[in-house]
C-alpha positions in Angstrom: 0.0 0.0 0.0 1.5 3.4 -0.9 2.2 5.8 1.8 -0.4 8.4 2.5 0.7 12.0 2.2 -0.8 15.4 2.6 -2.7 15.2 -0.7 -4.5 12.0 0.6 -5.5 13.7 3.8 -6.8 16.8 1.9 -8.7 14.6 -0.5 -10.3 12.5 2.2 -11.3 15.5 4.3 -12.8 17.1 1.2 -14.9 14.0 0.5 -15.9 13.8 4.1 -17.0 17.4 4.1 -19.1 16.8 1.0 -20.7 13.8 2.7 -21.6 15.8 5.9 -22.8 18.7 3.8 -25.2 16.4 1.9 -26.6 14.9 5.0 -27.0 18.2 6.8 -28.6 19.8 3.7 -31.0 16.9 3.5 -32.1 17.8 7.0 -32.0 21.6 6.7 -33.6 22.1 3.3 -36.7 20.1 4.3 -36.8 21.0 8.0 -36.8 17.4 9.1 -33.8 16.2 11.1 -34.4 12.4 11.1 -31.6 11.9 8.5 -29.0 12.9 11.0 -29.4 9.3 12.4 -27.6 8.1 9.3 -24.4 9.9 10.4 -24.5 8.1 13.7 -24.8 4.7 12.0 -22.0 5.4 9.6 -19.7 6.7 12.4 -20.5 3.6 14.6 -20.2 1.1 11.7 -16.4 0.5 11.8 -16.3 0.1 15.6 -17.5 -3.6 15.8 -15.0 -4.6 13.1 -12.2 -2.7 14.9 -13.1 -4.3 18.3 -13.3 -7.8 16.7 -9.9 -7.3 15.0 -8.4 -6.4 18.4 -10.0 -9.3 20.2 -8.9 -11.9 17.6 -5.4 -13.3 18.2 -3.4 -12.6 15.0 -0.2 -14.2 16.4 -1.8 -17.7 16.6 -0.5 -19.8 13.8 -2.9 -22.7 14.6 -6.4 -21.7 13.7 -8.1 -24.1 16.2 -10.2 -21.4 17.8 -11.9 -20.3 14.5 -12.8 -16.8 13.4 -16.1 -16.5 15.2 -15.3 -13.1 16.7 -14.2 -11.7 13.4 -17.3 -12.9 11.7 -19.5 -11.3 14.4 -17.6 -8.0 13.9 -18.1 -8.1 10.2 -21.8 -9.0 10.6 -22.4 -6.1 13.0 -20.5 -3.7 10.7 -22.5 -4.9 7.7 -25.8 -4.5 9.6 -24.9 -0.9 10.5 -24.0 -0.1 6.9 -27.2 -1.6 5.5 -29.1 0.2 8.2 -27.5 3.5 7.1 -28.8 2.9 3.6 -32.2 1.5 4.6 -33.1 4.0 7.2 -33.6 6.9 4.8 -35.6 4.6 2.5 -37.8 3.6 5.4 -38.2 7.2 6.5 -39.1 8.2 2.9 -41.6 5.3 2.6 -43.3 6.4 5.8 -43.5 10.0 4.5 -41.4 11.4 7.3 -38.8 12.7 4.8 -39.0 13.5 1.1 -37.5 11.5 -1.8 -34.9 14.2 -2.6 -33.9 14.2 1.1 -33.5 10.4 1.0 -31.3 10.5 -2.1 -29.1 13.2 -0.6 -28.9 11.4 2.7 -27.9 8.0 1.2 -25.3 9.6 -1.1 -23.9 11.6 1.8 -23.8 8.6 4.1 -22.0 6.5 1.6 -19.4 9.2 1.1 -18.9 9.4 4.9 -18.5 5.6 5.3 -16.3 5.4 2.2 -14.1 8.1 3.7 -13.8 6.3 7.0 -12.9 3.0 5.3 -10.4 4.8 3.0 -8.8 6.5 5.9 -8.4 3.1 7.6 -6.8 1.6 4.5 -4.4 4.4 3.8 -3.2 4.8 7.4 -3.0 1.2 8.4 0.3 0.1 9.9 2.2 -2.7 8.4 2.5 -5.8 10.7 5.9 -7.4 10.9 6.4 -11.0 11.8 
């Protein structure tokens, strides 16, 4: 993985700002603030994966224990990501928010989550054995 420099940080912060702008505009333009829940789900989404990665023992060469904790972390992360996409759709279906607010909220949420994952990829430390 190439080393991340200043241009990477600037690009990621720009994309993150656009994502937050879209979610906040989807709330402010239509005066309904339910889409802000999407920000919470996307911010919380990487946490189960991070905790499961820390709890798993990467130094164990014999995989007798299995990867149950890693699978649980991935499942919870996937649930939160799908919830971040489905929540605006459910809110729009129940007429709590409008369709344009739903579209802006989903795009903004995906930009936020994509930025968080990209930041983790670019700034991940190499493990030496």
